[in-house]
N, C-alpha and C positions, 0 to 999 in steps of 0.2 A: 660557392661558399668560401668564406675566409677561414683562416686557421681556427679561430675561436668557435665558429659554427661547426666545423668538423669535430672538434673536441666535445661540444655539447650534444651532438647527435649520436656519438659513438656508443654502440651497445654490444659490440663484439666484432670479430674479424669481418671485413667486407671486401668484396671484389667490386671495383668500379669500372664500368664500361664507358669509354669515350667514343660516342658515335662519330663525332667530327673527325677523329683520327682515323677511323676505319674509312670514311669517305675520302679523306686526304690520301691515304695509301692507295686506294683503288684508282683515284684520279692520277696519281704520279705514275703508277705502273702502266695505266692505259695510255698516258701521253708518251711514255718512253717506248712502248711497244704498240704503236699505232697499227690498227688492223688485226691485231692478234686477239683471240678470244680468251677471256679470263674466266676461269672456273674456281670457285672457292671450295676447297676440300672440307666438307662438313665435320670430319673427324678432328680438325684442328681446334675448333671450339664450336660446339653445337648449341650454345645458349640461344634461346629464341630472339633476344634483342640483337645479338650479333648477326644471326641469320637474316633477320628482317632488314638490318642496315646494309648488309652486303647485297641483298637482292635489290633494295632501293637504289643502290649505287650502280646497278646495271650488270653485276656479275652473274654468271651462271653458277650452278651448284654441283659439285662433284660428290657422289655418294658411293658407298661400298657395301651397305647391308640394309636389311629391311627396316631396322629402327630409324635409320637416317631417312629412308624414303617416306616413312610415316610423318616425320617432321615437316615434310613439304606439302602435306594434305591441305593446309589452309592457305597455300600460296597459289596464285593464278597459274593456269596451265601454260601461260606464255613464258614462264621462267625456264630458261635453258637448263637441262639436266644432263650430266655426264655420268654414266655408270662405269666407274673405273675400279672395280673390285678385283682383288687377287684371285678370286674364285667365284664363278657365277652359280649360285645354288638355285634350285627350282623355285623356292618361295620368293626370292628376290625377283626373278624373271617374271613372275605372275603379278607383281605389284603394278597398279595402274600408272604410277609415275615413272616406272621403269619401261613399261611397254611403249610409252610416248616420249622416251628420252631422245635427245639429239644424237648422243654418242654412246657407244658401249665398247669396252675393252675385253678382248678374249686373251687367255693366257695359255690355253692348251687345246688339243683336239677335242677333249671332252666339252670344253666351253663352246667350241664351234658347233658341236652337235646340239647342245642345249639352246643356243641362240637360233639355230636353224629350225628347231621345233617350236620356238616361241612366236609371238606376234610382233616382235620388234621390227621396226621399219626404218630406223635411223642408220647412221654410218657406224661401221664396225672398225675398231682400231686393234692392231695386233701388238701385244707387248712381247718383246723379245730380249734374249740375253745379248750382251754386247759382243764385239768381235772376238773377245777372249773366252766366250762361253760363260761369262759371269753375269749375275743379276739376281736381285732378290726374288722376283717373280718373272714369269714369262716362258717363252719357248726358245728353242735353238734354231728352228727352221720356219721363219716367218713366211717364206715364199710358198711352202707346202700348205700352210694354213690359209694363205690368201686364195690359193687354188680351190681348196675345200670350201671356203666361204662363198666363192663365186658360183660353185656348182649348186649351192643352196640358194642362189639368187639373192645373196646379201651384198650390200654395198661396202666395199673395202676402202676406208678412208686413208690408211697409212699406218705408220708405226707409232706405238706409245712407248716411251723410254723413261727410265728413272736414273737421274744423275746422282742422287744421294740426298742427304738431309743436312740442312743448315750449312751449306758449303761456303766457307769464308775465303774463297779464292775464285775470282771470275775465270781465270785461266783453267783451273781445275774443273769448274762447272762445264765450260765449253769443251774441254777435252773428254770429259765423261759422256757428254752428249754425242760428240763425234764418234767415240768408240761404240756407243750403243747403236748408232745408225750405219756403221761401216759395213761394207760388203753386202748390203741389201739393195734390191732394185726398188724397194718401196721407200717413199719419202717419210720423214718424221713429221707427224702432225701434233702429237701431244708430248711436250718436253717435260711434263711433270712439274715438280716444285724444286725444293732445295735452296731457295733464296733466303738469306738471313733477313732479319728485321732492318728497317731503314736506319734506326739508331745504331745498330751494330755496323752497318755499312759505313756510317759516318765515323764511328770509332776507328775503323780500319782504313779510312781514307779511300774507300772504293765508290765508284759511281755505279748506279743501277744500270746505266746504259752499257757498261762493260760486260754485264751478264747477257745482255739481250742482242748483242751483235750477231748478224748473219742468221737470224731465225727465219724460217720459211714465212712468207707473207700471210698464209692461212693457218698459222700455228695456234696451238692451245697451250696455255700455261695454267698451273695450279699453285699459285704463290700464297698458300695459306698462312705461313708464319709471317711473310712480309705484310700481309693485309691486317692481321689481327694482333701480333705480338706486342706492338707498341701502344695498343689501344686499351689495354686492361692494366689496372693497378690494384695492388693489395694493400689494405690499410690494417695495421696491427698495433696493439698497445703493448708497451713495455710493462711487464709485471714486476720485475726486480732487476737491479744492477748489482753485480758482485765483482769488484775489481775490473777485469777486462772482459767480463761475461755479461751478456744481456739476455734476459729471459722474456720470451714473447708469448702472446696468447694465440699464435698461429704456428702451425708446424708442417710436417711433410705430408699430412693429409690434404692440405690445400696448396702447398707449393712443393710438388713432388720432385725428387732428385733426378731430373732428366739430364742425361749426358749431353743432349743437344741444346739445352736451355742455358741462357745466360741472364739470370735475373740481375736487376740492379737495385741498389738502395738510392732512391731519389732524394729523400729529405726527411727531416723530423718535424713534427708539429708539437711544440711544447705544450704543457698543460695550460699555459697562459694564452695559447693561440699563436705565439710567435713561430714563424716558419724558419727553420735552419736548413740550409742547403747541405747536401753531402759534400765531402771534401776529399781530395786525394792526398792530403797531408794531415798531420796531427794524430792524436790517439785513435786507435782502432779497437773494435770490440767484437768478439766472437758471439754468434747468435745461437740460442737454445730455445726449444719450445717449452710449454708448461710442464711436460712430463720429463724434463731434463734430457730429452732426446737431442742428440747432436745434429743440428741443421747447419753445420759449418760449410756445407756445399754452397750455401748462400754467401754472397759477398760480405765482408766484414763491414760493420757500421763505422763510418769515419765522419766525424763532425768536429768543428772547432769548439763547440760547446758540449761539455760532457752530458750524456743522456741521463735522464732521471725516471724513476717509476712514474707511470701515468703519461709519459710522452707517447706520441703516435709515430710509427715508422711507416713510410710509404715505399713500397716495393714497385718497381717498374718492370717492363718487359715480361708481363705475366699472362699474355693472351693465348699463347700457343700450347695446347696439350695439358694445361693445368685443370681447367674446368672438366675436360674430358676424362681425367684420371682421378678426380676427387674421391675420397673415401671418408668414412666416419672413424677411422683409427685414431684414437687418442683425443679426439675433439670433434665437435659438430662441424658441419660444413658451413662456410661463411655465407652471409647474405650477399646477394648480387643486386646492384642498382645500376641503371643506365642513365647517362647524362649527355647533354648536347655538347658541352665543352667543359673540360676540367683544367684548372690552372697548373696541374702537375706537369 
């Protein structure tokens, strides 16, 4: 659709899914990490259209609780599933998509006992703290857990490590991975996520390949943000303009203030349908929602043409953890539509 068509169809805040961008991201990372298994963490964005596109692109799906397992019921049993939860509760282990999963991560001796008592037949990965004893989840003694798992006749696939979230330094990411695997006789299999969106890598002048050097040939990656962040856009209308303040019909209920997110203002669509690209120079405007709540964690609106009431603002890099964290606070939840290709 052109700018005039977006104006005519607008009925309220919208999230727009670009299926083509999801497929492009999967293709890029698959080419850059040939032979490595890609699992999409469903927590990143569990919208059905996102999940369907990811699966069609050949990704496995990483889940961590029963609600996510339920979302997989309508998908073929051939879809690879990784159960990479921080804690394995009995209800999760009893789910049929979990029993038939390809991989499962254990974090404690209690987890090993639960898996040993379950019907799981796939590979077990062990999440451990790094060599300094630090880590969000996991254990300090992976070798002891490996021995315990083997006595239960379970297959030990290796280590599951966590480098961090949205790490904007390839060197820092590789160092975190190395620290997590140091001092263990077990090889790293699951390197987790932590990769920024491709657009952010472009801004930083970083190559995706710089993150993926020296990975084990049978490694697993969970690049949720990389796959989906650039593929969702938020469309919002300007309700009023007051000096250097712009009031929008969308707020923190739909664009939550995540420390790890870097939303962008892509462009404006004028009431006439004219499309005005965002600019790095010229006047800038602070953003507020309809309840006058400060949403200035969003980037300032900067356009060569002053914004007016009724103009639409297109936000980019909205795919990761927005839909997952939506609320009804202050406003209703936006509509979501999926598109094959968007001009944004």
